[in-house]
C-alpha positions as CSV (number, residue, x, y, z in Angstrom):
1,X,4.0,11.0,-24.5
2,X,3.7,12.0,-20.8
3,X,1.1,14.5,-19.4
4,X,2.4,18.1,-18.9
5,X,2.9,19.0,-15.3
6,X,4.6,22.2,-14.3
7,X,7.7,21.0,-12.4
8,X,8.2,24.0,-10.2
9,X,4.5,24.1,-9.2
10,X,4.5,20.4,-8.6
11,X,7.6,20.6,-6.3
12,X,6.1,23.5,-4.4
13,X,2.8,21.7,-3.8
14,X,4.5,18.4,-2.9
15,X,6.8,20.1,-0.3
16,X,3.8,22.1,1.1
17,X,1.5,19.1,1.6
18,X,4.3,16.8,3.0
19,X,5.3,19.6,5.4
20,X,1.7,20.1,6.6
21,X,1.5,16.3,7.4
22,X,4.9,16.1,9.0
23,X,6.3,14.0,6.2
24,X,8.8,16.4,4.7
25,X,11.7,14.3,6.1
26,X,10.9,11.8,3.3
27,X,11.5,14.3,0.5
28,X,15.0,14.5,-1.1
29,X,15.9,16.0,-4.5
30,X,15.9,12.4,-5.9
31,X,12.5,11.4,-4.4
32,X,10.9,14.7,-5.6
33,X,12.1,14.0,-9.1
34,X,10.7,10.5,-9.0
35,X,7.3,11.7,-7.7
36,X,7.3,14.2,-10.5
37,X,8.0,11.6,-13.2
38,X,5.5,9.2,-11.7
39,X,2.8,11.8,-11.7
40,X,3.3,12.7,-15.4
41,X,3.2,9.0,-16.4
42,X,0.3,8.3,-14.1
43,X,-1.9,11.1,-15.4
44,X,-1.2,10.2,-19.0
45,X,-2.0,6.5,-18.6
46,X,-5.1,7.4,-16.5
47,X,-6.6,9.0,-19.6
48,X,-7.0,5.5,-21.2
49,X,-6.9,3.1,-18.2
50,X,-9.0,5.0,-15.6
51,X,-6.5,4.2,-12.8
52,X,-8.1,6.8,-10.5
53,X,-10.9,9.4,-10.2
54,X,-8.5,11.6,-8.2
55,X,-6.8,13.8,-10.9
56,X,-6.2,17.2,-9.3
57,X,-2.6,17.8,-8.4
58,X,-3.2,18.7,-4.8
59,X,-5.5,15.7,-4.3
60,X,-3.1,13.3,-5.9
61,X,-0.3,14.5,-3.7
62,X,-2.4,14.4,-0.5
63,X,-4.7,11.4,-1.0
64,X,-2.3,9.1,-2.9
65,X,1.3,10.2,-2.0
66,X,1.1,11.6,1.5
67,X,-1.5,9.1,2.6
68,X,0.6,6.2,1.5
69,X,3.8,7.6,3.0
70,X,2.2,7.6,6.5
71,X,3.0,3.8,6.6
72,X,6.8,4.3,6.0
73,X,7.6,4.9,9.7
74,X,6.4,1.4,10.6
75,X,8.6,-0.4,8.0
76,X,11.9,-1.7,9.3
77,X,15.1,-0.8,7.5
78,X,15.9,-3.1,4.7
79,X,12.5,-4.9,5.0
80,X,10.9,-7.1,2.4
81,X,7.4,-5.8,1.8
82,X,4.4,-7.0,-0.2
83,X,1.5,-4.7,-1.4
84,X,-1.5,-7.0,-1.6
85,X,-4.0,-5.8,-4.2
86,X,-1.7,-3.0,-5.3
87,X,-3.9,-1.8,-8.1
88,X,-2.2,1.0,-10.0
89,X,0.5,1.2,-7.3
90,X,-0.7,2.6,-3.9
91,X,1.0,2.4,-1.4
92,X,3.6,0.7,-3.6
93,X,5.1,3.6,-5.6
94,X,5.2,6.2,-2.8
95,X,6.8,3.7,-0.4
96,X,9.3,2.5,-3.0
97,X,10.2,6.2,-3.8
98,X,10.8,7.3,-0.2
99,X,12.2,4.1,1.1
100,X,14.8,2.9,-1.4
101,X,16.2,0.6,1.3
102,X,13.2,-1.8,1.1
103,X,12.3,-4.4,-1.5
104,X,8.6,-4.3,-2.3
105,X,6.5,-6.8,-4.3
106,X,3.4,-5.7,-6.2
107,X,0.7,-8.3,-6.1
108,X,-2.5,-8.0,-8.1
109,X,-4.7,-10.3,-10.2
110,X,-5.2,-7.7,-13.0
111,X,-2.6,-8.1,-15.7
112,X,-3.0,-4.5,-17.1
113,X,-2.3,-3.0,-13.7
114,X,0.7,-5.2,-13.1
115,X,2.0,-4.3,-16.5
116,X,1.6,-0.6,-15.7
117,X,3.5,-1.1,-12.4
118,X,6.3,-2.9,-14.2
119,X,6.8,-0.4,-17.0
120,X,6.4,2.6,-14.7
121,X,8.9,1.3,-12.2
122,X,11.5,0.9,-15.0
123,X,10.7,4.3,-16.5
124,X,11.3,6.2,-13.3
125,X,14.3,4.1,-12.2
126,X,12.9,2.1,-9.3
127,X,14.8,-1.1,-9.0
128,X,13.3,-2.1,-5.6
129,X,10.0,-3.2,-7.1
130,X,9.1,-6.8,-8.1
131,X,5.7,-7.8,-9.6
132,X,3.4,-10.8,-9.3
133,X,0.2,-11.2,-11.2
134,X,-2.0,-13.7,-9.3
135,X,-4.9,-13.8,-6.9
136,X,-3.9,-13.1,-3.3
137,X,-5.5,-16.3,-1.9
138,X,-3.7,-18.4,-4.5
139,X,-0.2,-16.8,-4.3
140,X,-0.2,-17.1,-0.5
141,X,0.2,-20.9,-0.9
142,X,3.3,-20.5,-3.1
143,X,6.3,-21.4,-0.9
144,X,8.4,-18.7,-2.5
145,X,5.9,-16.1,-1.1
146,X,4.3,-17.6,1.9
147,X,5.7,-16.2,5.2
148,X,8.6,-14.5,3.3
149,X,7.8,-10.9,4.1
150,X,8.6,-8.6,7.0
151,X,5.6,-6.4,6.2
152,X,2.4,-6.9,4.2
153,X,0.2,-3.9,3.5
154,X,-3.1,-3.3,1.8
155,X,-5.0,-0.1,1.0
156,X,-8.8,0.0,0.3
157,X,-9.1,-3.6,-0.7
158,X,-11.7,-5.3,1.5
159,X,-13.1,-5.6,5.0
160,X,-10.7,-6.5,7.7
161,X,-12.0,-10.0,8.3
162,X,-11.3,-10.7,4.6
163,X,-8.0,-8.7,4.4
164,X,-6.5,-10.6,7.3
165,X,-6.9,-13.9,5.6
166,X,-5.5,-12.6,2.4
167,X,-2.5,-10.8,3.8
168,X,-1.2,-12.4,7.0
169,X,-0.1,-15.7,5.4
170,X,2.6,-13.7,3.5
171,X,4.1,-12.3,6.7
172,X,7.0,-13.9,8.6
173,X,6.5,-14.8,12.2
174,X,7.0,-11.6,14.3
175,X,6.4,-9.5,11.1
176,X,3.4,-7.3,10.6
177,X,0.4,-6.7,8.4
178,X,-0.6,-3.0,8.1
179,X,-4.1,-2.2,6.8
180,X,-4.8,1.3,5.6
181,X,-8.3,2.4,6.1
182,X,-10.0,5.7,5.0
183,X,-12.6,6.0,7.7
184,X,-12.0,4.8,11.3
185,X,-14.8,2.5,12.4
186,X,-15.3,0.2,15.4
187,X,-16.6,-2.4,13.1
188,X,-13.2,-2.5,11.2
189,X,-11.3,-2.8,14.5
190,X,-13.5,-5.6,15.8
191,X,-13.2,-7.4,12.5
192,X,-9.4,-7.2,12.6
193,X,-9.3,-8.5,16.2
194,X,-11.6,-11.4,15.5
195,X,-10.0,-12.5,12.3
196,X,-6.4,-12.1,13.4
197,X,-6.9,-14.3,16.4
198,X,-8.0,-17.2,14.2
199,X,-4.7,-17.0,12.2
200,X,-2.3,-16.7,15.0
201,X,-1.9,-13.0,15.0
202,X,-2.9,-10.0,17.2
203,X,-3.8,-6.4,16.7
204,X,-0.8,-4.5,18.1
205,X,-1.6,-0.9,17.3
206,X,-4.4,1.2,15.9
207,X,-3.4,4.7,14.8
208,X,-6.2,7.2,14.0
209,X,-5.1,10.5,12.4
210,X,-6.0,13.0,9.8
211,X,-4.3,14.1,6.6
212,X,-4.8,17.7,5.4
213,X,-4.1,20.0,2.5
214,X,-4.5,23.0,4.8
215,X,-8.2,23.5,3.9
216,X,-9.8,20.1,4.5
217,X,-9.0,17.2,6.9
218,X,-9.5,13.6,6.0
219,X,-9.8,10.8,8.6
220,X,-7.5,7.8,8.3
221,X,-6.7,4.7,10.3
222,X,-3.7,2.3,10.3
223,X,-4.3,-1.1,11.8
224,X,-1.0,-2.9,12.7
225,X,-1.3,-6.7,13.3
226,X,1.6,-8.7,14.6
227,X,2.1,-12.3,13.5
228,X,2.7,-14.5,16.5
229,X,3.1,-18.0,15.0
230,X,2.9,-19.7,11.6
231,X,-0.4,-19.4,9.7
232,X,-2.3,-22.7,9.7
233,X,-1.9,-24.5,6.3
234,X,-5.6,-24.3,5.4
235,X,-5.4,-20.4,5.2
236,X,-6.1,-18.6,3.1
237,X,-9.1,-20.5,1.9
238,X,-10.4,-20.2,-1.7
239,X,-12.3,-17.0,-2.6
240,X,-15.7,-18.6,-2.5
241,X,-15.2,-19.7,1.1
242,X,-13.7,-16.4,2.1
243,X,-16.6,-14.5,0.7
244,X,-19.3,-16.8,2.0
245,X,-18.0,-17.2,5.5
246,X,-15.4,-14.5,6.5
247,X,-13.4,-15.0,9.6
């Protein structure tokens, strides 16, 4: 049984918050329906799986949906995308809902979360999601995944010097890694610049902005890293090496 969410109230709040953040162009009747179905399933499963501490309707729409959709403008049409450390599906689900032209792979090492993603994608009719349950640093050496994606993205997973090593090996040459960060810091930017140089990539753009519900503003930062040439074969290293000596 799915959690009860008033449909009209949900649509009204979804439209309001997306409009406030100049994201309303991504809403269609179909995408609104899918956001609604996802929300009902997400809240119901959250009662037993603790997927998120964000449970208020406005907060879910702003901090999970609108926040994730800010990445959409940087994804080329028809792109193949991988969400590294997707957790319960962010930015995975919002991007798959508003960009049905892309194919997006959910990568996470937690089987329960991958199973949630798989079942939920089927339940709401998203056929542009694939799943992979494996550690990021291991899956990146799989020739079926290595350097096969136009875009890799990650949200709230790790520091930039660690994230770069996890994510950039998945990206095709001339493709991009997009890191989503909640609080813009110079340390994150410097970490991205230092790490990306070591694996044949370069910070191309840093976008600092705020998202708002009309009452409060929340700082956000997107770091876009362009891949310039193939990743050296020794990257990513194993988890112990990455943790002990980040790039």
